[in-house]
N, CA, C and O atoms as a DFTB+ gen file, in Angstrom:
664 C
 N C O
     1  1     -20.996     -29.340     -62.382
     2  2     -19.967     -30.327     -62.059
     3  2     -20.239     -31.608     -62.831
     4  3     -21.374     -31.915     -63.195
     5  1     -19.171     -32.337     -63.067
     6  2     -19.249     -33.534     -63.889
     7  2     -18.510     -34.680     -63.220
     8  3     -17.396     -34.504     -62.726
     9  1     -19.129     -35.850     -63.205
    10  2     -18.416     -37.046     -62.777
    11  2     -17.463     -37.439     -63.892
    12  3     -17.858     -37.543     -65.054
    13  1     -16.216     -37.654     -63.533
    14  2     -15.191     -38.005     -64.517
    15  2     -14.924     -39.501     -64.483
    16  3     -14.983     -40.103     -63.411
    17  1     -14.632     -40.121     -65.627
    18  2     -14.261     -41.535     -65.624
    19  2     -12.896     -41.712     -64.959
    20  3     -11.979     -40.919     -65.176
    21  1     -12.779     -42.747     -64.160
    22  2     -11.517     -43.024     -63.465
    23  2     -10.676     -43.967     -64.314
    24  3     -11.127     -45.039     -64.717
    25  1      -9.456     -43.548     -64.573
    26  2      -8.495     -44.328     -65.354
    27  2      -8.017     -45.494     -64.483
    28  3      -7.658     -45.298     -63.322
    29  1      -8.014     -46.698     -65.044
    30  2      -7.573     -47.864     -64.277
    31  2      -6.297     -48.463     -64.854
    32  3      -5.988     -48.328     -66.038
    33  1      -5.576     -49.127     -63.968
    34  2      -4.337     -49.810     -64.314
    35  2      -4.677     -50.924     -65.295
    36  3      -5.689     -51.596     -65.100
    37  1      -3.904     -51.151     -66.316
    38  2      -2.540     -50.679     -66.604
    39  2      -2.462     -49.510     -67.588
    40  3      -1.485     -49.415     -68.331
    41  1      -3.446     -48.627     -67.619
    42  2      -3.416     -47.488     -68.544
    43  2      -2.084     -46.742     -68.412
    44  3      -1.682     -46.411     -67.296
    45  1      -1.392     -46.470     -69.520
    46  2      -0.075     -45.821     -69.467
    47  2      -0.106     -44.405     -68.881
    48  3       0.923     -43.918     -68.413
    49  1      -1.249     -43.742     -68.897
    50  2      -1.328     -42.400     -68.308
    51  2      -0.948     -42.431     -66.827
    52  3      -0.401     -41.460     -66.303
    53  1      -1.237     -43.543     -66.159
    54  2      -0.918     -43.654     -64.731
    55  2       0.588     -43.714     -64.479
    56  3       1.021     -43.608     -63.332
    57  1       1.378     -43.879     -65.515
    58  2       2.839     -43.953     -65.397
    59  2       3.519     -42.639     -65.755
    60  3       4.738     -42.522     -65.623
    61  1       2.758     -41.653     -66.204
    62  2       3.348     -40.371     -66.601
    63  2       3.677     -39.516     -65.381
    64  3       2.949     -39.513     -64.388
    65  1       4.783     -38.796     -65.476
    66  2       5.095     -37.778     -64.483
    67  2       4.323     -36.524     -64.915
    68  3       4.502     -36.033     -66.029
    69  1       3.484     -36.024     -64.042
    70  2       2.590     -34.920     -64.394
    71  2       3.334     -33.591     -64.455
    72  3       4.354     -33.395     -63.793
    73  1       2.797     -32.688     -65.263
    74  2       3.392     -31.365     -65.434
    75  2       2.832     -30.409     -64.392
    76  3       1.674     -30.532     -63.991
    77  1       3.656     -29.452     -63.951
    78  2       3.173     -28.472     -62.976
    79  2       2.058     -27.608     -63.560
    80  3       1.986     -27.387     -64.769
    81  1       1.205     -27.135     -62.681
    82  2       0.160     -26.196     -63.050
    83  2       0.781     -24.799     -63.021
    84  3       1.426     -24.430     -62.039
    85  1       0.591     -24.027     -64.085
    86  2       1.113     -22.662     -64.147
    87  2       0.413     -21.800     -63.097
    88  3      -0.750     -22.029     -62.762
    89  1       1.140     -20.807     -62.584
    90  2       0.589     -19.949     -61.527
    91  2      -0.718     -19.287     -61.917
    92  3      -1.596     -19.118     -61.071
    93  1      -0.867     -18.912     -63.168
    94  2      -2.070     -18.216     -63.602
    95  2      -3.121     -19.157     -64.207
    96  3      -4.140     -18.696     -64.722
    97  1      -2.880     -20.457     -64.147
    98  2      -3.797     -21.429     -64.733
    99  2      -4.959     -21.706     -63.778
   100  3      -4.747     -21.962     -62.592
   101  1      -6.163     -21.654     -64.291
   102  2      -7.364     -21.899     -63.495
   103  2      -7.702     -23.389     -63.554
   104  3      -8.010     -23.924     -64.618
   105  1      -7.641     -24.045     -62.402
   106  2      -7.991     -25.465     -62.331
   107  2      -9.270     -25.674     -61.512
   108  3      -9.565     -26.787     -61.078
   109  1     -10.013     -24.600     -61.312
   110  2     -11.223     -24.670     -60.495
   111  2     -12.236     -25.688     -60.983
   112  3     -12.765     -26.457     -60.180
   113  1     -12.522     -25.714     -62.284
   114  2     -13.482     -26.684     -62.814
   115  2     -12.966     -28.105     -62.646
   116  3     -13.715     -29.000     -62.253
   117  1     -11.691     -28.311     -62.942
   118  2     -11.098     -29.639     -62.776
   119  2     -11.218     -30.097     -61.329
   120  3     -11.619     -31.232     -61.071
   121  1     -10.880     -29.236     -60.391
   122  2     -10.915     -29.587     -58.970
   123  2     -12.341     -29.907     -58.527
   124  3     -12.556     -30.882     -57.806
   125  1     -13.299     -29.116     -58.940
   126  2     -14.701     -29.392     -58.580
   127  2     -15.136     -30.763     -59.115
   128  3     -15.779     -31.538     -58.407
   129  1     -14.781     -31.048     -60.364
   130  2     -15.137     -32.337     -60.948
   131  2     -14.413     -33.481     -60.245
   132  3     -14.986     -34.551     -60.039
   133  1     -13.152     -33.255     -59.878
   134  2     -12.394     -34.293     -59.173
   135  2     -13.015     -34.575     -57.805
   136  3     -13.136     -35.736     -57.412
   137  1     -13.404     -33.538     -57.083
   138  2     -14.027     -33.751     -55.769
   139  2     -15.340     -34.513     -55.914
   140  3     -15.601     -35.446     -55.155
   141  1     -16.161     -34.128     -56.874
   142  2     -17.420     -34.840     -57.089
   143  2     -17.156     -36.304     -57.425
   144  3     -17.843     -37.195     -56.924
   145  1     -16.171     -36.548     -58.265
   146  2     -15.819     -37.911     -58.665
   147  2     -15.293     -38.704     -57.474
   148  3     -15.670     -39.861     -57.287
   149  1     -14.421     -38.090     -56.662
   150  2     -13.851     -38.770     -55.486
   151  2     -14.959     -39.171     -54.512
   152  3     -15.005     -40.315     -54.059
   153  1     -15.847     -38.235     -54.191
   154  2     -16.922     -38.547     -53.235
   155  2     -17.867     -39.605     -53.792
   156  3     -18.366     -40.442     -53.040
   157  1     -18.119     -39.580     -55.087
   158  2     -19.014     -40.556     -55.704
   159  2     -18.394     -41.951     -55.753
   160  3     -19.121     -42.943     -55.722
   161  1     -17.082     -42.046     -55.829
   162  2     -16.390     -43.316     -56.091
   163  2     -16.667     -44.433     -55.073
   164  3     -16.818     -45.557     -55.552
   165  1     -16.751     -44.301     -53.811
   166  2     -16.328     -43.228     -52.925
   167  2     -14.888     -43.441     -52.481
   168  3     -14.526     -44.513     -51.997
   169  1     -14.083     -42.416     -52.651
   170  2     -12.688     -42.490     -52.243
   171  2     -12.346     -41.407     -51.253
   172  3     -13.185     -40.582     -50.892
   173  1     -11.100     -41.421     -50.817
   174  2     -10.614     -40.408     -49.884
   175  2      -9.539     -39.533     -50.510
   176  3      -9.101     -38.551     -49.909
   177  1      -9.118     -39.887     -51.706
   178  2      -8.140     -39.097     -52.434
   179  2      -8.257     -39.411     -53.910
   180  3      -8.671     -40.503     -54.299
   181  1      -7.882     -38.426     -54.738
   182  2      -7.934     -38.618     -56.183
   183  2      -6.938     -37.667     -56.824
   184  3      -6.941     -36.469     -56.541
   185  1      -6.092     -38.201     -57.683
   186  2      -5.086     -37.400     -58.383
   187  2      -5.523     -37.185     -59.825
   188  3      -6.211     -38.022     -60.409
   189  1      -5.117     -36.056     -60.389
   190  2      -5.529     -35.688     -61.746
   191  2      -5.277     -36.784     -62.786
   192  3      -6.146     -37.011     -63.628
   193  1      -4.126     -37.476     -62.768
   194  2      -3.943     -38.511     -63.797
   195  2      -4.966     -39.643     -63.687
   196  3      -5.205     -40.361     -64.658
   197  1      -5.566     -39.804     -62.516
   198  2      -6.587     -40.841     -62.361
   199  2      -7.877     -40.497     -63.099
   200  3      -8.747     -41.350     -63.274
   201  1      -7.995     -39.239     -63.530
   202  2      -9.148     -38.841     -64.332
   203  2      -8.697     -38.356     -65.704
   204  3      -9.427     -37.634     -66.383
   205  1      -7.493     -38.752     -66.112
   206  2      -7.025     -38.502     -67.461
   207  2      -6.342     -37.169     -67.689
   208  3      -6.175     -36.752     -68.835
   209  1      -5.941     -36.489     -66.619
   210  2      -5.307     -35.179     -66.745
   211  2      -3.907     -35.247     -66.128
   212  3      -3.767     -35.474     -64.926
   213  1      -2.874     -35.050     -66.949
   214  2      -1.488     -35.192     -66.481
   215  2      -0.963     -33.878     -65.889
   216  3       0.045     -33.334     -66.340
   217  1      -1.669     -33.388     -64.872
   218  2      -1.271     -32.156     -64.172
   219  2      -1.049     -32.469     -62.702
   220  3      -1.615     -33.424     -62.169
   221  1      -0.224     -31.661     -62.050
   222  2       0.153     -31.888     -60.652
   223  2      -0.915     -31.319     -59.713
   224  3      -0.740     -30.271     -59.092
   225  1      -2.027     -32.053     -59.637
   226  2      -3.160     -31.687     -58.789
   227  2      -3.702     -32.954     -58.142
   228  3      -3.870     -33.978     -58.805
   229  1      -3.973     -32.878     -56.843
   230  2      -4.766     -33.927     -56.218
   231  2      -5.709     -33.326     -55.201
   232  3      -5.491     -32.225     -54.696
   233  1      -6.770     -34.078     -54.906
   234  2      -7.719     -33.710     -53.867
   235  2      -7.770     -34.853     -52.868
   236  3      -7.543     -36.013     -53.209
   237  1      -8.075     -34.497     -51.622
   238  2      -8.217     -35.534     -50.606
   239  2      -9.167     -35.047     -49.522
   240  3      -9.304     -33.846     -49.286
   241  1      -9.818     -35.999     -48.869
   242  2     -10.677     -35.729     -47.730
   243  2     -10.722     -37.016     -46.928
   244  3     -11.540     -37.898     -47.188
   245  1      -9.840     -37.110     -45.958
   246  2      -9.660     -38.369     -45.234
   247  2     -10.770     -38.681     -44.243
   248  3     -10.958     -39.845     -43.889
   249  1     -11.502     -37.689     -43.788
   250  2     -12.495     -37.930     -42.751
   251  2     -13.942     -37.843     -43.172
   252  3     -14.826     -38.027     -42.336
   253  1     -14.222     -37.569     -44.434
   254  2     -15.604     -37.322     -44.841
   255  2     -16.526     -38.510     -44.625
   256  3     -17.725     -38.323     -44.415
   257  1     -16.000     -39.724     -44.672
   258  2     -16.852     -40.896     -44.485
   259  2     -17.304     -41.034     -43.030
   260  3     -18.288     -41.713     -42.739
   261  1     -16.575     -40.383     -42.121
   262  2     -16.885     -40.453     -40.693
   263  2     -17.491     -39.168     -40.151
   264  3     -17.826     -39.105     -38.968
   265  1     -17.639     -38.159     -40.968
   266  2     -18.135     -36.882     -40.464
   267  2     -18.350     -35.880     -41.573
   268  3     -18.748     -36.232     -42.683
   269  1     -18.086     -34.640     -41.262
   270  2     -18.301     -33.547     -42.187
   271  2     -17.181     -33.484     -43.222
   272  3     -16.007     -33.588     -42.866
   273  1     -17.528     -33.317     -44.492
   274  2     -16.480     -33.179     -45.506
   275  2     -15.566     -31.982     -45.227
   276  3     -16.023     -30.900     -44.858
   277  1     -14.262     -32.208     -45.414
   278  2     -13.249     -31.154     -45.263
   279  2     -12.209     -31.374     -46.357
   280  3     -11.096     -31.823     -46.083
   281  1     -12.579     -31.054     -47.601
   282  2     -11.662     -31.348     -48.709
   283  2     -10.403     -30.492     -48.680
   284  3     -10.423     -29.328     -48.281
   285  1      -9.315     -31.105     -49.114
   286  2      -8.039     -30.400     -49.284
   287  2      -7.687     -30.501     -50.769
   288  3      -7.670     -31.593     -51.338
   289  1      -7.411     -29.365     -51.384
   290  2      -7.033     -29.296     -52.789
   291  2      -5.554     -28.941     -52.842
   292  3      -5.139     -27.916     -52.301
   293  1      -4.764     -29.782     -53.487
   294  2      -3.313     -29.604     -53.531
   295  2      -2.850     -29.443     -54.976
   296  3      -2.909     -30.380     -55.772
   297  1      -2.389     -28.239     -55.296
   298  2      -1.867     -27.923     -56.617
   299  2      -0.353     -27.818     -56.494
   300  3       0.157     -27.129     -55.610
   301  1       0.360     -28.499     -57.378
   302  2       1.831     -28.544     -57.358
   303  2       2.377     -28.914     -55.976
   304  3       3.249     -28.223     -55.449
   305  1       1.866     -30.004     -55.388
   306  2       2.301     -30.377     -54.048
   307  2       3.718     -30.929     -54.026
   308  3       4.214     -31.479     -55.009
   309  1       4.348     -30.764     -52.875
   310  2       5.665     -31.368     -52.646
   311  2       5.798     -31.674     -51.162
   312  3       5.310     -30.930     -50.312
   313  1       6.457     -32.766     -50.871
   314  2       6.763     -33.107     -49.485
   315  2       8.072     -32.424     -49.150
   316  3       9.085     -32.632     -49.818
   317  1       8.043     -31.594     -48.093
   318  2       9.241     -30.854     -47.721
   319  2       9.976     -31.494     -46.548
   320  3      11.142     -31.182     -46.304
   321  1       9.300     -32.394     -45.812
   322  2       9.992     -33.166     -44.776
   323  2       9.170     -34.401     -44.439
   324  3       7.953     -34.425     -44.628
   325  1       9.849     -35.423     -43.938
   326  2       9.202     -36.668     -43.520
   327  2       9.723     -37.052     -42.151
   328  3      10.824     -36.663     -41.762
   329  1       8.920     -37.824     -41.418
   330  2       9.385     -38.356     -40.138
   331  2      10.354     -39.483     -40.411
   332  3      10.361     -40.050     -41.504
   333  1      11.174     -39.814     -39.424
   334  2      12.113     -40.923     -39.574
   335  2      11.443     -42.270     -39.443
   336  3      12.022     -43.291     -39.815
   337  1      10.217     -42.289     -38.913
   338  2       9.530     -43.536     -38.637
   339  2       8.657     -43.965     -39.817
   340  3       7.792     -43.209     -40.260
   341  1       8.880     -45.162     -40.317
   342  2       8.048     -45.703     -41.398
   343  2       7.092     -46.728     -40.802
   344  3       7.468     -47.518     -39.937
   345  1       5.854     -46.702     -41.278
   346  2       4.849     -47.642     -40.807
   347  2       4.163     -48.275     -42.010
   348  3       4.056     -47.670     -43.077
   349  1       3.708     -49.492     -41.815
   350  2       3.013     -50.201     -42.875
   351  2       1.513     -50.040     -42.665
   352  3       1.027     -50.039     -41.533
   353  1       0.794     -49.906     -43.765
   354  2      -0.660     -49.800     -43.688
   355  2      -1.281     -50.216     -45.001
   356  3      -0.649     -50.150     -46.056
   357  1      -2.537     -50.650     -44.923
   358  2      -3.237     -51.068     -46.130
   359  2      -3.696     -49.860     -46.918
   360  3      -4.205     -48.888     -46.360
   361  1      -3.507     -49.939     -48.222
   362  2      -3.946     -48.880     -49.121
   363  2      -4.770     -49.484     -50.244
   364  3      -4.432     -50.527     -50.804
   365  1      -5.846     -48.805     -50.550
   366  2      -6.634     -49.112     -51.732
   367  2      -6.398     -48.000     -52.742
   368  3      -5.852     -46.951     -52.401
   369  1      -6.802     -48.225     -53.965
   370  2      -6.603     -47.226     -55.010
   371  2      -7.772     -47.301     -55.982
   372  3      -8.122     -48.376     -56.470
   373  1      -8.370     -46.149     -56.255
   374  2      -9.500     -46.118     -57.191
   375  2      -9.094     -46.580     -58.585
   376  3      -9.946     -47.010     -59.362
   377  1      -7.804     -46.497     -58.915
   378  2      -7.327     -46.939     -60.230
   379  2      -6.944     -48.414     -60.260
   380  3      -6.637     -48.959     -61.321
   381  1      -6.962     -49.055     -59.103
   382  2      -6.709     -50.498     -59.017
   383  2      -7.814     -51.076     -58.132
   384  3      -7.543     -51.580     -57.042
   385  1      -9.060     -51.001     -58.605
   386  2     -10.193     -51.371     -57.755
   387  2     -10.136     -52.822     -57.291
   388  3      -9.745     -53.729     -58.026
   389  1     -10.546     -52.999     -56.034
   390  2     -10.623     -54.340     -55.469
   391  2      -9.335     -54.846     -54.869
   392  3      -9.303     -55.958     -54.342
   393  1      -8.257     -54.059     -54.932
   394  2      -6.964     -54.507     -54.418
   395  2      -6.569     -53.645     -53.218
   396  3      -6.531     -52.417     -53.305
   397  1      -6.279     -54.303     -52.105
   398  2      -5.699     -53.642     -50.936
   399  2      -4.276     -54.140     -50.817
   400  3      -4.012     -55.336     -50.947
   401  1      -3.358     -53.219     -50.569
   402  2      -1.943     -53.591     -50.496
   403  2      -1.309     -52.970     -49.260
   404  3      -1.577     -51.814     -48.931
   405  1      -0.470     -53.739     -48.578
   406  2       0.279     -53.232     -47.434
   407  2       1.491     -52.447     -47.930
   408  3       2.397     -53.012     -48.543
   409  1       1.500     -51.141     -47.661
   410  2       2.554     -50.262     -48.145
   411  2       3.221     -49.587     -46.955
   412  3       2.544     -49.117     -46.040
   413  1       4.543     -49.541     -46.968
   414  2       5.292     -48.861     -45.911
   415  2       5.571     -47.425     -46.340
   416  3       6.071     -47.168     -47.435
   417  1       5.233     -46.495     -45.443
   418  2       5.432     -45.063     -45.710
   419  2       5.801     -44.357     -44.409
   420  3       5.528     -44.873     -43.325
   421  1       6.418     -43.184     -44.507
   422  2       6.667     -42.389     -43.301
   423  2       5.354     -42.058     -42.588
   424  3       4.340     -41.799     -43.237
   425  1       5.377     -42.067     -41.274
   426  2       4.198     -41.785     -40.449
   427  2       3.742     -40.330     -40.566
   428  3       2.550     -40.043     -40.459
   429  1       4.683     -39.416     -40.785
   430  2       4.337     -37.994     -40.831
   431  2       5.107     -37.306     -41.947
   432  3       6.251     -37.652     -42.242
   433  1       4.456     -36.326     -42.562
   434  2       5.086     -35.528     -43.616
   435  2       4.658     -34.074     -43.458
   436  3       3.618     -33.774     -42.872
   437  1       5.470     -33.193     -43.985
   438  2       5.058     -31.808     -44.153
   439  2       4.872     -31.595     -45.641
   440  3       5.779     -31.833     -46.438
   441  1       3.677     -31.141     -46.004
   442  2       3.291     -30.980     -47.400
   443  2       3.139     -29.494     -47.707
   444  3       2.463     -28.759     -46.987
   445  1       3.782     -29.069     -48.788
   446  2       3.620     -27.696     -49.276
   447  2       2.909     -27.770     -50.624
   448  3       3.229     -28.610     -51.466
   449  1       1.941     -26.879     -50.813
   450  2       1.160     -26.883     -52.046
   451  2       0.481     -25.527     -52.212
   452  3       0.460     -24.705     -51.296
   453  1      -0.073     -25.317     -53.401
   454  2      -0.937     -24.166     -53.630
   455  2      -2.379     -24.640     -53.537
   456  3      -2.711     -25.748     -53.959
   457  1      -3.233     -23.785     -52.977
   458  2      -4.649     -24.113     -52.978
   459  2      -5.258     -23.662     -54.310
   460  3      -4.560     -23.115     -55.163
   461  1      -6.529     -23.889     -54.477
   462  2      -7.176     -23.601     -55.763
   463  2      -7.166     -22.105     -56.093
   464  3      -7.293     -21.727     -57.258
   465  1      -7.016     -21.257     -55.075
   466  2      -6.959     -19.805     -55.300
   467  2      -5.540     -19.294     -55.473
   468  3      -5.336     -18.091     -55.636
   469  1      -4.548     -20.187     -55.441
   470  2      -3.160     -19.795     -55.647
   471  2      -2.389     -19.527     -54.373
   472  3      -1.190     -19.253     -54.429
   473  1      -3.047     -19.599     -53.217
   474  2      -2.351     -19.380     -51.945
   475  2      -1.428     -20.536     -51.623
   476  3      -1.772     -21.697     -51.850
   477  1      -0.249     -20.219     -51.092
   478  2       0.706     -21.263     -50.714
   479  2       0.371     -21.742     -49.305
   480  3       0.190     -20.939     -48.389
   481  1       0.293     -23.035     -49.150
   482  2      -0.021     -23.660     -47.862
   483  2       1.085     -24.629     -47.492
   484  3       1.731     -25.220     -48.358
   485  1       1.291     -24.781     -46.214
   486  2       2.197     -25.809     -45.707
   487  2       1.528     -26.418     -44.491
   488  3       1.114     -25.708     -43.575
   489  1       1.423     -27.743     -44.489
   490  2       0.698     -28.420     -43.428
   491  2       1.452     -29.678     -43.000
   492  3       2.010     -30.402     -43.825
   493  1       1.452     -29.918     -41.684
   494  2       2.033     -31.148     -41.136
   495  2       0.915     -32.185     -41.064
   496  3      -0.138     -31.935     -40.477
   497  1       1.150     -33.342     -41.661
   498  2       0.161     -34.417     -41.691
   499  2       0.721     -35.643     -40.993
   500  3       1.909     -35.944     -41.110
   501  1      -0.137     -36.350     -40.266
   502  2       0.246     -37.580     -39.575
   503  2      -0.768     -38.677     -39.897
   504  3      -1.892     -38.405     -40.318
   505  1      -0.345     -39.905     -39.689
   506  2      -1.265     -41.032     -39.805
   507  2      -1.853     -41.168     -41.198
   508  3      -1.155     -41.062     -42.207
   509  1      -3.172     -41.409     -41.225
   510  2      -3.823     -41.681     -42.501
   511  2      -3.748     -40.495     -43.457
   512  3      -3.612     -40.689     -44.665
   513  1      -3.833     -39.266     -42.937
   514  2      -3.717     -38.101     -43.819
   515  2      -2.359     -38.059     -44.505
   516  3      -2.269     -37.754     -45.695
   517  1      -1.299     -38.365     -43.755
   518  2       0.039     -38.395     -44.355
   519  2       0.131     -39.498     -45.399
   520  3       0.706     -39.296     -46.469
   521  1      -0.427     -40.651     -45.097
   522  2      -0.431     -41.784     -46.037
   523  2      -1.180     -41.407     -47.318
   524  3      -0.701     -41.666     -48.422
   525  1      -2.341     -40.802     -47.167
   526  2      -3.153     -40.431     -48.323
   527  2      -2.410     -39.422     -49.205
   528  3      -2.376     -39.575     -50.426
   529  1      -1.823     -38.401     -48.597
   530  2      -1.092     -37.390     -49.370
   531  2       0.072     -38.026     -50.129
   532  3       0.309     -37.695     -51.290
   533  1       0.799     -38.940     -49.478
   534  2       1.922     -39.602     -50.146
   535  2       1.439     -40.474     -51.295
   536  3       2.069     -40.520     -52.352
   537  1       0.331     -41.160     -51.093
   538  2      -0.254     -42.008     -52.139
   539  2      -0.629     -41.157     -53.360
   540  3      -0.310     -41.509     -54.496
   541  1      -1.307     -40.041     -53.108
   542  2      -1.740     -39.188     -54.223
   543  2      -0.543     -38.522     -54.905
   544  3      -0.525     -38.393     -56.129
   545  1       0.438     -38.106     -54.141
   546  2       1.645     -37.523     -54.726
   547  2       2.378     -38.551     -55.580
   548  3       2.931     -38.207     -56.625
   549  1       2.385     -39.803     -55.147
   550  2       2.961     -40.864     -55.984
   551  2       2.300     -40.878     -57.365
   552  3       2.983     -41.003     -58.381
   553  1       0.972     -40.749     -57.398
   554  2       0.275     -40.737     -58.692
   555  2       0.806     -39.635     -59.602
   556  3       0.928     -39.834     -60.810
   557  1       1.122     -38.476     -59.033
   558  2       1.617     -37.364     -59.842
   559  2       3.010     -37.642     -60.393
   560  3       3.455     -36.988     -61.336
   561  1       3.695     -38.614     -59.798
   562  2       5.035     -39.002     -60.233
   563  2       5.036     -40.323     -60.999
   564  3       6.099     -40.895     -61.244
   565  1       3.860     -40.811     -61.377
   566  2       3.764     -42.041     -62.158
   567  2       4.029     -43.303     -61.360
   568  3       4.394     -44.332     -61.928
   569  1       3.848     -43.233     -60.042
   570  2       4.114     -44.377     -59.157
   571  2       2.792     -44.905     -58.620
   572  3       1.928     -44.129     -58.213
   573  1       2.634     -46.227     -58.618
   574  2       1.438     -46.877     -58.088
   575  2       1.787     -47.671     -56.834
   576  3       2.954     -47.975     -56.585
   577  1       0.776     -47.999     -56.056
   578  2       1.015     -48.812     -54.858
   579  2       1.717     -50.118     -55.229
   580  3       2.539     -50.619     -54.462
   581  1       1.399     -50.667     -56.396
   582  2       2.040     -51.916     -56.831
   583  2       3.563     -51.785     -56.852
   584  3       4.279     -52.751     -56.588
   585  1       4.051     -50.582     -57.169
   586  2       5.498     -50.356     -57.256
   587  2       6.168     -50.370     -55.896
   588  3       7.389     -50.501     -55.813
   589  1       5.404     -50.238     -54.840
   590  2       5.955     -50.164     -53.484
   591  2       5.884     -51.509     -52.760
   592  3       6.161     -51.592     -51.564
   593  1       5.511     -52.559     -53.490
   594  2       5.365     -53.887     -52.896
   595  2       6.577     -54.758     -53.191
   596  3       7.328     -54.510     -54.134
   597  1       6.750     -55.784     -52.362
   598  2       7.757     -56.793     -52.670
   599  2       7.308     -57.516     -53.938
   600  3       6.125     -57.474     -54.277
   601  1       8.217     -58.170     -54.641
   602  2       7.802     -58.903     -55.854
   603  2       6.686     -59.917     -55.581
   604  3       5.776     -60.076     -56.395
   605  1       6.761     -60.600     -54.434
   606  2       5.739     -61.591     -54.105
   607  2       4.387     -60.923     -53.853
   608  3       3.361     -61.382     -54.356
   609  1       4.389     -59.842     -53.076
   610  2       3.138     -59.136     -52.775
   611  2       2.556     -58.510     -54.037
   612  3       1.339     -58.479     -54.216
   613  1       3.426     -58.013     -54.907
   614  2       2.940     -57.416     -56.154
   615  2       2.281     -58.484     -57.028
   616  3       1.205     -58.256     -57.581
   617  1       2.916     -59.635     -57.150
   618  2       2.339     -60.717     -57.955
   619  2       0.972     -61.121     -57.403
   620  3       0.044     -61.373     -58.173
   621  1       0.843     -61.181     -56.095
   622  2      -0.432     -61.532     -55.473
   623  2      -1.487     -60.449     -55.759
   624  3      -2.635     -60.766     -56.070
   625  1      -1.093     -59.173     -55.652
   626  2      -2.020     -58.066     -55.926
   627  2      -2.448     -58.072     -57.391
   628  3      -3.619     -57.845     -57.698
   629  1      -1.515     -58.327     -58.281
   630  2      -1.858     -58.373     -59.707
   631  2      -2.810     -59.534     -60.006
   632  3      -3.720     -59.395     -60.823
   633  1      -2.605     -60.672     -59.349
   634  2      -3.522     -61.801     -59.521
   635  2      -4.928     -61.438     -59.037
   636  3      -5.919     -61.730     -59.707
   637  1      -5.003     -60.797     -57.865
   638  2      -6.299     -60.399     -57.309
   639  2      -7.001     -59.415     -58.246
   640  3      -8.212     -59.502     -58.451
   641  1      -6.245     -58.493     -58.804
   642  2      -6.808     -57.500     -59.719
   643  2      -7.316     -58.188     -60.991
   644  3      -8.410     -57.886     -61.468
   645  1      -6.529     -59.103     -61.531
   646  2      -6.935     -59.802     -62.754
   647  2      -8.229     -60.576     -62.546
   648  3      -9.042     -60.686     -63.464
   649  1      -8.422     -61.106     -61.359
   650  2      -9.637     -61.866     -61.078
   651  2     -10.863     -60.966     -60.943
   652  3     -11.984     -61.387     -61.229
   653  1     -10.644     -59.726     -60.506
   654  2     -11.790     -58.846     -60.291
   655  2     -11.762     -57.584     -61.103
   656  3     -12.546     -56.670     -60.847
   657  1     -10.868     -57.503     -62.094
   658  2     -10.704     -56.276     -62.879
   659  2     -11.995     -55.914     -63.598
   660  3     -12.751     -56.782     -64.036
   661  1     -12.229     -54.602     -63.707
   662  2     -13.445     -54.156     -64.408
   663  2     -13.377     -54.451     -65.891
   664  3     -14.315     -54.142     -66.626
C-alpha cells in the first residue's frame, strides 16, 4: 500500500466530473491506497480526484476515530433518494485543509454503489454518514464545499484558507 499525495484547492482536477469505473476494471489497489491515505490524513472520507484520479470512487469510514474501523468503498455511487429535511453542519475537507464550512444538506440519503468486488449495494444513511457520502459524491462531480456556501461565507472561507494554505 502507498500513501498518496492529496490534491488541494485550487487544483483544476478538483473541478473535473469523474468518469465511471468500468464493470471489469480492478480498482483494488487504488482503494487500498485511498484507505491508507484517508486514515493517515486523518480523514473520514476521500474521493479519487483528491488523490489525482478522475474516477467515480470514494471511500469513507465515519466512525473509525471513535471505535473500530468499518470502511465503506463506493464505486460509481449515486444517490437514489433524499429526505425532505435539510440540516446545516460543519464540514472539513482534506483538499481544503484548515477550513470548516457550514453546509446545508439532506439529513438522510439512500446511496447505491458497487463495492470493490463488483457487488451492487444500496444503503440508507442518516446524519454524519449521509453528510459524508454527499460530500464525497460532490467531489466526483467537481463540486467543493466552497460551492455550497453563500458568497459571504465563501469569501470568509477563502480568506481563512489563504492564511493557512499549505
